[in-house]
C-alpha positions, 0 to 999 in steps of 0.5 A: 682086139677088133670088135667086128665079126672078123675076129674069133676065139682060138680053139683050145690047142695044146702047148706043143702045137701052139708053141713051136720050137726050133733047135739049132746046133752049135757051130763047128769049130772052124765056124766058131773060130771064124765068128770070133775072128770076125768079132774080135779082129785084133784078137791074138791067134792063141787066144782065139784058139783058147776061147774056141777050145773052151766053147767046143768043150762046153758044147760037147757036154751040151752046155748052152754057152755060145760064141757070144759068151766067148766074145764077152770073156775075150773082150773082158781080157782085152779091157783088163789089158787096156787098164794096165792089168796085163799079166804077160803072154805066159800068163794069158791062160790065167787071164782068160780063166779069170775072164771066164770066171767073171763072165760065166761063173765058176761052173764054166771053169770045168771047160777051160782047156788044159795047158 
């Protein structure tokens, strides 16, 4: 961008050298649970465990779902409760399953914890 002598053309470098990548492992279960708990302070214990179990199942299959996805689908369930759509404690897994379907898609349902 400078027109003076302080600029020069970069040599033709191969893509792997010019585009470094950093790989970060997914959090351990207890770390993921702590992140969810911090971001969802009013989340019920059984729901936080359900979401954590879902994420851990997905990680074991090398799926790219993150704790951010867990927060989104838990927040969707909380929103449904606030609009009078509560289906009761016994149906909580159904509500979470529906939230996973709506936020992550049908392919994510294979990682839903079995009751």
